[in-house]
C-alpha positions, 0 to 999 in steps of 0.5 A: 826506300821508295819515295812517296808521292806528295800531292796538294792537300796532303798533310804531314806532321813533323817527327816529335810534334802534333802540329799538322802542315798541309801542302798548298802548292808544289813548285819546281825551282831553277835546279829542278828540285820540287818544293812544297809550300805548306800552311799550318792546319788551324793557322794558315798565317804560318807558312813554310816551303820544304823540299819534297825530299824532306817531306819524304824523309821519315826521320823528319816527317810522317804523313798525317791522317786525311781530314774527315769530310764535313757533314752536309745538312740536308 
C-alpha cells in the first residue's frame, strides 16, 4: 500500500476513537526516521510524538476530515 504524505495541519483519529490529533511539526531523528509532533484538537496541552509510519498504518490511525474554515464577518 502506498504511503500517504503527512503534512503540518493534517489531522488523524486513532482507530476506535473519536479523538483527533493535529500534526504541529515534522522532525527527523538521528537515524533519519521522520516523526510527527501532534497536539490533541481541543486540548493542545496533550501532545505526543509518533513516527510518520505509524500515522500511515491504517490499523492504527485514519485521516480525519479537514476542519471547516471559520466564517469571516464583513
